[in-house]
C-alpha positions in Angstrom: 6.5 5.4 8.3 7.9 3.2 5.6 7.7 6.0 3.1 10.3 7.9 5.1 12.6 4.9 5.3 12.4 3.5 1.8 14.1 5.2 -1.2 11.8 7.5 -3.1 11.7 8.5 -6.7 11.5 12.1 -7.9 7.7 12.1 -7.4 8.0 10.9 -3.8 6.8 7.3 -4.5 8.4 4.6 -2.3 8.1 1.2 -4.1 9.1 -2.4 -3.1 8.6 -4.7 -6.1 8.4 -4.2 -9.8 6.5 -1.1 -10.9 5.4 1.2 -13.7 4.5 4.6 -12.4 2.8 7.1 -14.6 1.7 10.6 -13.3 1.5 9.4 -9.7 2.9 11.0 -6.6 3.6 10.3 -2.9 2.5 6.6 -3.1 3.8 3.7 -1.0 3.7 0.3 -2.7 4.8 -3.1 -1.3 4.1 -5.7 -3.9 7.0 -8.1 -4.3 6.5 -10.7 -7.0 4.0 -8.8 -9.1 4.1 -5.7 -11.3 2.2 -2.8 -9.8 1.1 -0.1 -12.2 0.0 3.3 -10.8 -1.6 5.7 -13.2 -2.7 9.2 -12.1 -3.0 8.6 -8.4 -1.6 10.4 -5.4 -1.1 9.6 -1.7 -2.0 5.9 -1.9 -0.8 3.0 0.2 -0.8 -0.3 -1.7 0.2 -3.5 0.1 -0.2 -6.9 -1.4 0.4 -10.1 0.6 -0.1 -13.7 -0.3 -3.8 -13.6 0.7 -4.9 -10.0 0.9 -4.6 -6.6 -0.8 -4.8 -3.3 1.0 -5.4 0.0 -0.8 -5.8 3.1 1.3 -5.3 6.8 1.1 -2.3 7.9 3.1 -4.5 10.1 5.3 -6.4 7.0 6.4 -3.4 4.9 7.4 -4.4 4.8 11.1 -7.7 3.1 10.1 -5.8 0.0 9.2 -6.3 -0.9 12.8 -10.0 -0.7 12.2 -9.7 -3.2 9.3 -7.8 -5.6 11.6 -10.5 -5.4 14.3 -13.3 -5.8 11.7 -11.6 -8.9 10.3 -11.3 -10.4 13.8 -15.0 -9.8 14.5 -15.9 -11.5 11.3 -13.7 -14.5 12.2 -11.4 -13.7 9.3 -8.2 -14.1 11.4 -6.3 -15.8 8.6 -6.0 -12.3 7.0 -4.7 -10.6 10.2 
């Protein structure tokens, strides 16, 4: 996973983009171009793209495939 590849802070957070992290642990954030503030959260995945934002618990990361399939069924391919 990206969390294993990216540099992590002392609390295990792996961040790409500007951030302010308060009392948060083991999070993965990819949000270039914007400030991401995490406050009191643990084990989250936060990925922001030009047209979509994903927030998920790390334990649910495999369900991202389900999100992709649901978007395709709803003809929302521009987000996939």
